[in-house]
Legacy VTK file of the C-alpha trace (Angstrom):
# vtk DataFile Version 3.0
C-alpha trace
ASCII
DATASET POLYDATA
POINTS 162 float
-7.479 -21.550 -12.310
-6.386 -18.237 -13.236
-9.754 -17.056 -13.028
-10.171 -18.395 -9.192
-6.734 -17.058 -8.606
-7.902 -13.418 -9.951
-11.207 -13.924 -7.825
-9.345 -14.453 -4.895
-7.305 -11.508 -4.966
-9.900 -9.330 -5.175
-11.144 -10.513 -1.834
-8.493 -9.298 0.007
-9.491 -5.584 1.084
-6.041 -4.414 0.343
-6.089 -5.107 -3.378
-9.075 -2.971 -3.727
-7.052 0.270 -3.257
-5.622 1.900 -6.383
-2.191 1.464 -7.007
-1.513 4.860 -5.995
-2.345 4.103 -2.202
-0.783 0.826 -2.388
2.216 2.277 -3.309
2.050 4.987 -0.904
1.709 2.233 1.636
4.865 0.649 0.470
7.130 3.642 0.511
6.068 4.574 4.194
6.620 0.650 5.257
9.938 0.823 3.533
11.150 4.543 4.816
14.613 3.816 5.949
16.405 4.851 9.509
19.478 6.889 9.432
21.794 4.752 8.047
24.597 3.652 10.203
27.783 1.252 9.557
26.772 -0.423 12.847
23.297 -1.366 11.602
23.628 -5.222 10.564
19.843 -4.523 8.879
21.211 -3.152 6.110
20.044 -3.905 2.748
23.301 -5.847 2.091
21.994 -8.760 0.223
24.809 -11.102 1.598
24.083 -10.591 4.907
22.970 -13.537 6.463
19.645 -12.733 8.136
16.415 -14.639 7.527
14.760 -11.133 7.589
14.669 -9.498 4.126
14.262 -5.820 3.788
10.864 -5.025 3.066
11.304 -3.705 -0.256
12.279 -7.189 -1.247
9.545 -8.923 0.245
6.694 -6.884 -1.008
7.238 -7.974 -4.843
7.310 -11.463 -3.884
3.733 -11.234 -2.474
1.379 -11.258 -5.652
1.896 -10.215 -9.363
-0.020 -6.778 -8.692
2.180 -5.953 -5.830
5.208 -6.745 -7.668
4.167 -4.551 -10.509
3.425 -1.598 -8.113
6.425 -2.017 -6.394
8.722 -2.147 -9.380
6.863 0.936 -10.500
7.388 3.071 -7.151
10.980 4.755 -7.407
11.259 6.070 -3.965
11.155 2.422 -2.720
14.156 1.892 -4.463
16.047 5.307 -3.730
17.822 4.423 -0.381
21.074 2.633 -1.713
24.256 1.103 0.352
26.987 -0.167 -1.978
27.455 -2.982 0.188
26.890 -6.146 -2.595
30.035 -7.156 -4.052
31.631 -5.906 -7.532
30.272 -5.526 -10.221
27.559 -3.843 -8.111
24.449 -5.387 -9.981
22.071 -4.910 -7.043
22.804 -1.661 -6.476
22.878 -0.805 -10.028
19.506 -2.316 -10.157
18.358 -0.085 -7.762
19.946 2.803 -9.223
17.871 2.150 -12.324
14.616 1.407 -10.433
14.941 4.546 -8.551
14.553 6.610 -11.996
14.765 10.435 -11.125
14.226 10.377 -7.731
16.455 12.044 -4.824
18.552 9.512 -3.702
20.331 8.552 -0.081
23.383 6.557 -0.920
26.307 5.159 1.137
29.332 4.276 0.237
32.454 2.526 1.951
35.501 3.313 0.329
37.670 1.061 2.363
36.905 -1.179 -0.393
39.877 -1.862 -3.590
40.453 0.875 -5.825
39.305 -0.714 -8.621
35.867 -1.535 -6.788
35.875 2.475 -6.118
36.057 3.286 -9.325
33.358 1.041 -10.782
31.119 2.764 -8.180
32.136 5.974 -8.988
31.348 5.009 -12.499
27.733 3.834 -11.663
27.056 7.226 -9.681
28.092 9.188 -12.490
25.882 7.037 -14.818
22.702 7.426 -12.992
23.000 10.593 -10.842
24.224 13.315 -13.203
20.924 15.297 -12.928
19.658 14.173 -9.586
19.846 15.676 -5.857
21.930 12.853 -4.012
22.737 12.693 -0.111
26.485 11.085 -0.190
27.523 9.378 2.820
31.499 8.248 2.512
32.786 5.922 4.848
36.652 5.971 4.867
39.540 4.856 7.137
42.559 6.296 5.691
43.147 9.823 4.274
44.376 7.767 0.703
40.716 6.666 0.850
39.280 10.044 1.945
41.385 11.759 -0.924
39.696 9.192 -3.463
36.457 10.041 -2.123
36.795 13.785 -2.543
38.321 13.423 -5.909
34.752 11.303 -6.972
32.605 13.889 -5.678
34.152 16.669 -7.578
32.888 14.806 -10.619
29.581 13.738 -9.356
28.024 17.186 -9.305
25.653 18.470 -6.842
25.384 16.490 -3.834
24.645 16.656 -0.114
28.028 15.791 1.523
28.689 13.399 4.591
32.277 12.138 5.140
32.961 9.516 8.092
36.242 8.205 9.172
LINES 1 163
162 0 1 2 3 4 5 6 7 8 9 10 11 12 13 14 15 16 17 18 19 20 21 22 23 24 25 26 27 28 29 30 31 32 33 34 35 36 37 38 39 40 41 42 43 44 45 46 47 48 49 50 51 52 53 54 55 56 57 58 59 60 61 62 63 64 65 66 67 68 69 70 71 72 73 74 75 76 77 78 79 80 81 82 83 84 85 86 87 88 89 90 91 92 93 94 95 96 97 98 99 100 101 102 103 104 105 106 107 108 109 110 111 112 113 114 115 116 117 118 119 120 121 122 123 124 125 126 127 128 129 130 131 132 133 134 135 136 137 138 139 140 141 142 143 144 145 146 147 148 149 150 151 152 153 154 155 156 157 158 159 160 161
């Protein structure tokens, strides 16, 4: 049965391409639009849309695509901390993105303990990486926490929104 499955996989034309080409296709297919706090199609896994983000669909197609997707760091380099604490999904994406430059969005209207967790994760995984960091806040206190947290993150391209 496994032999038949492997043979049928090679009959699909895209699977004749080298892994590097498929990886590039995956990256192009998942290229994010500029992040917008009003965008309901964000990568928030708790969002109840039947449409899942491209980067979550392709690893489920077949074993080869899963291996390629999990070994394509750029596929995981746009991260929105929209999952619930302790941010397992976001941390997994930080790990999978390896040493790629990151585009990160953090909503600082969360409880202070959650923000501390986010900043800890960012420090752990981004110490020597380029980061484009978008911080959304609604109060001066949140802005202060955001700015204090950025100081300890090192080099970042900063964008604050209220």
